[in-house]
C-alpha positions in Angstrom: -13.8 -16.2 -19.9 -14.3 -13.2 -17.6 -13.9 -13.0 -13.9 -16.8 -11.1 -12.3 -15.9 -9.5 -9.1 -18.6 -8.4 -6.7 -18.2 -4.9 -5.4 -18.0 -4.9 -1.7 -16.1 -3.1 1.1 -13.6 -5.9 1.1 -12.8 -5.4 -2.6 -10.3 -2.6 -1.7 -7.8 -5.4 -0.8 -7.5 -6.0 -4.6 -5.1 -3.2 -5.6 -5.6 -1.2 -8.8 -2.4 -2.7 -10.4 -3.9 -6.2 -10.0 -7.2 -5.0 -11.4 -5.4 -3.5 -14.4 -3.6 -6.7 -14.9 -6.7 -8.8 -14.7 -8.6 -6.5 -17.1 -5.7 -6.2 -19.7 -5.3 -10.0 -19.7 -9.0 -10.5 -20.5 -9.8 -12.3 -17.3 -12.0 -9.4 -16.1 -14.9 -7.7 -17.9 -14.9 -4.0 -18.4 -18.0 -3.7 -16.2 -16.4 -5.5 -13.3 -13.2 -3.5 -13.8 -15.1 -0.2 -13.6 -17.1 -1.4 -10.6 -13.9 -2.4 -8.8 -12.1 0.9 -9.6 -15.3 2.8 -8.5 -14.7 1.4 -5.0 -11.2 2.8 -4.9 -12.5 6.2 -6.2 -15.2 6.3 -3.5 -12.5 5.7 -0.8 -10.5 8.6 -2.1 -13.5 10.9 -2.2 -14.3 10.0 1.4 -10.8 10.8 2.4 -10.9 14.2 0.6 -14.2 15.0 2.3 -12.8 14.2 5.7 -9.7 16.4 5.0 -12.0 19.2 4.0 -14.1 18.9 7.2 -11.1 18.9 9.4 -8.2 20.7 7.7 -6.0 21.0 10.8 -6.1 17.3 11.5 -5.3 16.6 7.8 -2.4 19.0 7.9 -0.9 17.5 11.0 -1.2 14.0 9.5 0.4 15.3 6.3 3.4 16.7 8.3 3.7 13.4 10.3 3.6 11.3 7.1 6.1 13.6 5.3 8.5 13.5 8.2 8.4 9.7 8.5 8.8 9.2 4.8 11.7 11.6 4.8 13.5 9.8 7.6 13.0 6.4 5.9 14.3 7.7 2.6 17.3 9.3 4.4 18.2 6.1 6.2 17.5 3.5 3.4 17.3 5.5 0.1 14.2 6.4 -1.8 14.8 3.8 -4.5 15.1 1.0 -2.0 12.0 2.2 -0.1 10.0 2.3 -3.4 11.2 -1.2 -4.3 10.1 -2.5 -1.0 6.7 -0.9 -1.2 6.2 -2.3 -4.8 7.1 -5.8 -3.6 4.7 -5.5 -0.6 1.9 -4.3 -3.0 2.2 -7.7 -4.8 1.7 -9.7 -1.6 -1.7 -11.6 -1.8 -4.2 -10.6 0.9 -2.1 -7.7 2.1 -4.6 -4.8 2.7 -2.1 -2.0 2.3 -1.5 -3.0 -1.3 -4.4 -0.6 -2.2 -2.1 2.2 -0.9 1.2 0.9 -2.2 0.2 -0.2 -5.7 1.8 2.8 -7.5 4.9 3.3 -5.3 7.1 2.8 -8.4 5.7 6.0 -9.9 8.4 8.5 -8.9 6.1 11.5 -9.4 4.0 10.3 -6.4 5.7 11.5 -3.2 6.7 8.9 -0.7 4.7 10.4 2.1 1.5 9.4 0.2 2.1 5.8 1.1 2.5 6.3 4.8 -0.5 6.7 7.2 0.6 7.4 10.7 -2.7 8.1 12.4 -5.4 8.5 9.8 -7.2 5.3 8.8 -6.4 3.3 6.8 -3.2 3.1 8.8 0.1 2.0 7.3 3.3 2.5 9.4 6.8 1.3 9.0 7.8 0.3 12.5 11.4 -0.9 11.7 13.4 -1.5 8.6 16.9 -2.9 8.0 18.3 -3.0 4.5 21.4 -4.2 2.8 22.2 -4.4 -0.9 20.5 -7.8 -1.4 17.9 -8.1 1.4 15.5 -6.1 3.5 13.7 -6.8 6.7 10.7 -4.6 7.4 8.1 -4.5 10.2 4.9 -2.8 9.3 1.7 -2.1 11.2 -1.6 -1.5 9.4 -5.3 -1.2 10.1 -7.9 -1.3 7.4 -11.7 -1.5 7.2 -13.5 -2.4 10.4 -10.5 -4.0 12.1 -10.6 -3.2 15.9 -6.8 -3.1 16.3 -3.8 -2.8 14.0 -2.1 -5.9 12.5 1.7 -6.1 12.7 3.8 -8.2 10.3 7.5 -8.7 9.5 8.5 -9.2 5.9 11.9 -10.5 4.7 12.6 -9.4 1.1 15.5 -10.3 -1.2 16.5 -9.7 -4.7 15.7 -12.3 -7.3 18.0 -13.3 -10.2 16.9 -10.4 -12.2 17.6 -7.9 -9.4 13.9 -7.2 -8.4 12.9 -7.1 -4.8 10.6 -9.9 -3.8 9.0 -11.1 -0.6 10.8 -14.2 0.7 8.9 -14.6 4.0 6.0 -13.1 5.9 5.3 -13.4 9.6 2.4 -12.0 11.6 3.3 -10.7 15.1 -0.2 -10.3 16.5 
Protein backbone atom coordinates (compact mmCIF):
# COMPACT_ATOMS: atom_id res chain seq x y z
CA UNK A 1 0.00 0.00 0.00
CA UNK A 2 1.36 3.43 -0.99
CA UNK A 3 1.22 6.68 0.91
CA UNK A 4 0.09 9.46 -1.37
CA UNK A 5 1.27 12.84 -0.22
CA UNK A 6 -0.36 15.98 -1.49
CA UNK A 7 2.08 18.58 -2.73
CA UNK A 8 1.70 21.76 -0.75
CA UNK A 9 3.82 24.55 0.67
CA UNK A 10 3.79 22.75 4.03
CA UNK A 11 5.30 19.61 2.45
CA UNK A 12 8.78 21.05 2.80
CA UNK A 13 8.64 19.99 6.46
CA UNK A 14 9.09 16.40 5.24
CA UNK A 15 12.81 16.24 4.69
CA UNK A 16 14.29 14.50 1.67
CA UNK A 17 15.91 11.77 3.80
CA UNK A 18 12.46 10.81 5.14
CA UNK A 19 11.02 10.93 1.61
CA UNK A 20 13.80 8.59 0.41
CA UNK A 21 13.08 6.26 3.32
CA UNK A 22 9.34 6.19 2.59
CA UNK A 23 9.93 5.56 -1.12
CA UNK A 24 12.57 2.86 -0.63
CA UNK A 25 10.39 1.02 1.89
CA UNK A 26 7.52 0.96 -0.60
CA UNK A 27 5.21 3.14 1.48
CA UNK A 28 5.27 5.95 -1.10
CA UNK A 29 4.59 5.77 -4.81
CA UNK A 30 7.16 6.98 -7.34
CA UNK A 31 4.76 9.71 -8.46
CA UNK A 32 4.27 11.03 -4.89
CA UNK A 33 8.04 10.87 -4.29
CA UNK A 34 8.76 12.90 -7.44
CA UNK A 35 6.08 15.44 -6.55
CA UNK A 36 7.47 15.86 -3.03
CA UNK A 37 11.06 16.21 -4.25
CA UNK A 38 9.88 18.75 -6.85
CA UNK A 39 8.76 20.99 -3.98
CA UNK A 40 12.29 20.93 -2.56
CA UNK A 41 13.76 21.58 -6.02
CA UNK A 42 11.49 24.59 -6.51
CA UNK A 43 12.56 26.03 -3.16
CA UNK A 44 16.22 25.72 -4.18
CA UNK A 45 15.58 27.34 -7.54
CA UNK A 46 13.78 30.26 -5.87
CA UNK A 47 16.77 30.76 -3.54
CA UNK A 48 19.19 30.70 -6.48
CA UNK A 49 17.09 33.26 -8.35
CA UNK A 50 17.05 35.54 -5.30
CA UNK A 51 20.82 35.24 -4.94
CA UNK A 52 21.26 36.16 -8.61
CA UNK A 53 18.97 39.20 -8.26
CA UNK A 54 20.86 40.51 -5.23
CA UNK A 55 24.43 39.17 -5.26
CA UNK A 56 25.73 41.54 -2.55
CA UNK A 57 23.10 40.43 -0.04
CA UNK A 58 23.76 36.79 -0.94
CA UNK A 59 27.50 37.27 -0.46
CA UNK A 60 27.09 38.97 2.92
CA UNK A 61 24.77 36.15 4.03
CA UNK A 62 27.37 33.61 2.84
CA UNK A 63 30.08 35.33 4.90
CA UNK A 64 27.85 35.48 8.02
CA UNK A 65 26.87 31.81 7.69
CA UNK A 66 30.46 30.70 7.08
CA UNK A 67 31.76 32.65 10.08
CA UNK A 68 29.06 31.26 12.37
CA UNK A 69 29.63 27.68 11.21
CA UNK A 70 33.38 28.09 11.62
CA UNK A 71 32.97 29.37 15.20
CA UNK A 72 30.62 26.51 16.10
CA UNK A 73 32.99 23.93 14.61
CA UNK A 74 35.97 25.46 16.43
CA UNK A 75 34.20 25.36 19.81
CA UNK A 76 32.42 21.99 19.52
CA UNK A 77 34.08 20.12 16.65
CA UNK A 78 32.73 19.56 13.17
CA UNK A 79 31.88 15.92 13.86
CA UNK A 80 29.75 16.75 16.92
CA UNK A 81 28.01 19.58 15.08
CA UNK A 82 27.15 17.29 12.16
CA UNK A 83 25.89 14.61 14.57
CA UNK A 84 23.64 17.16 16.28
CA UNK A 85 22.27 18.44 12.96
CA UNK A 86 21.55 14.88 11.78
CA UNK A 87 19.74 14.12 15.05
CA UNK A 88 17.69 17.32 14.70
CA UNK A 89 16.80 16.39 11.11
CA UNK A 90 15.08 13.27 12.45
CA UNK A 91 12.82 15.22 14.83
CA UNK A 92 9.18 15.01 13.70
CA UNK A 93 7.54 18.32 12.72
CA UNK A 94 10.82 20.23 12.88
CA UNK A 95 10.82 22.61 9.90
CA UNK A 96 14.64 22.98 9.64
CA UNK A 97 14.88 19.25 8.89
CA UNK A 98 14.55 20.22 5.22
CA UNK A 99 17.87 22.10 5.60
CA UNK A 100 19.67 19.64 7.87
CA UNK A 101 18.78 16.32 6.23
CA UNK A 102 22.20 15.79 4.64
CA UNK A 103 24.40 17.15 7.42
CA UNK A 104 26.20 13.81 7.65
CA UNK A 105 27.55 14.28 4.11
CA UNK A 106 31.05 15.59 4.82
CA UNK A 107 31.40 17.05 1.32
CA UNK A 108 28.63 19.57 2.13
CA UNK A 109 30.17 22.51 4.02
CA UNK A 110 28.73 23.26 7.45
CA UNK A 111 27.79 26.82 6.52
CA UNK A 112 25.16 25.42 4.13
CA UNK A 113 23.03 24.46 7.12
CA UNK A 114 23.14 27.86 8.87
CA UNK A 115 20.82 30.69 7.81
CA UNK A 116 21.51 33.80 9.83
CA UNK A 117 19.28 36.37 8.09
CA UNK A 118 18.01 34.88 4.84
CA UNK A 119 14.73 33.02 5.08
CA UNK A 120 14.29 30.21 5.83
CA UNK A 121 16.16 31.11 9.02
CA UNK A 122 18.09 28.60 11.09
CA UNK A 123 20.37 29.92 13.81
CA UNK A 124 22.22 28.20 16.63
CA UNK A 125 21.79 30.61 19.55
CA UNK A 126 23.71 28.59 22.14
CA UNK A 127 25.29 25.18 22.35
CA UNK A 128 26.96 23.26 25.16
CA UNK A 129 28.51 19.89 24.48
CA UNK A 130 30.18 17.13 26.40
CA UNK A 131 31.22 13.69 25.23
CA UNK A 132 27.82 12.11 25.99
CA UNK A 133 25.30 14.96 25.73
CA UNK A 134 24.56 18.24 24.01
CA UNK A 135 22.23 21.10 24.80
CA UNK A 136 21.41 23.34 21.86
CA UNK A 137 19.16 26.37 21.53
CA UNK A 138 18.02 27.08 17.98
CA UNK A 139 15.92 29.76 16.36
CA UNK A 140 14.19 29.22 13.03
CA UNK A 141 11.56 30.79 10.80
CA UNK A 142 10.02 28.95 7.87
CA UNK A 143 7.14 29.56 5.53
CA UNK A 144 4.77 32.35 6.39
CA UNK A 145 5.57 32.43 10.11
CA UNK A 146 5.45 36.02 11.35
CA UNK A 147 8.23 35.59 13.90
CA UNK A 148 10.97 33.05 14.58
CA UNK A 149 10.41 30.02 16.80
CA UNK A 150 12.97 29.24 19.47
CA UNK A 151 13.54 25.77 20.94
CA UNK A 152 15.98 24.05 23.26
CA UNK A 153 16.97 20.46 22.56
CA UNK A 154 18.77 18.07 24.88
CA UNK A 155 20.57 15.33 23.01
CA UNK A 156 22.42 12.30 24.32
CA UNK A 157 24.17 9.27 22.92
CA UNK A 158 22.19 6.05 22.72
CA UNK A 159 23.65 2.60 23.46
CA UNK A 160 25.13 2.39 19.96
CA UNK A 161 26.84 5.80 20.30
CA UNK A 162 24.51 7.76 18.02
CA UNK A 163 23.29 11.20 19.02
CA UNK A 164 19.51 11.25 19.62
CA UNK A 165 17.10 13.90 20.87
CA UNK A 166 16.16 13.25 24.50
CA UNK A 167 13.96 16.31 25.04
CA UNK A 168 12.59 19.30 23.20
CA UNK A 169 11.21 22.50 24.71
CA UNK A 170 9.75 25.53 22.93
CA UNK A 171 10.73 28.91 24.35
CA UNK A 172 8.18 31.12 22.59
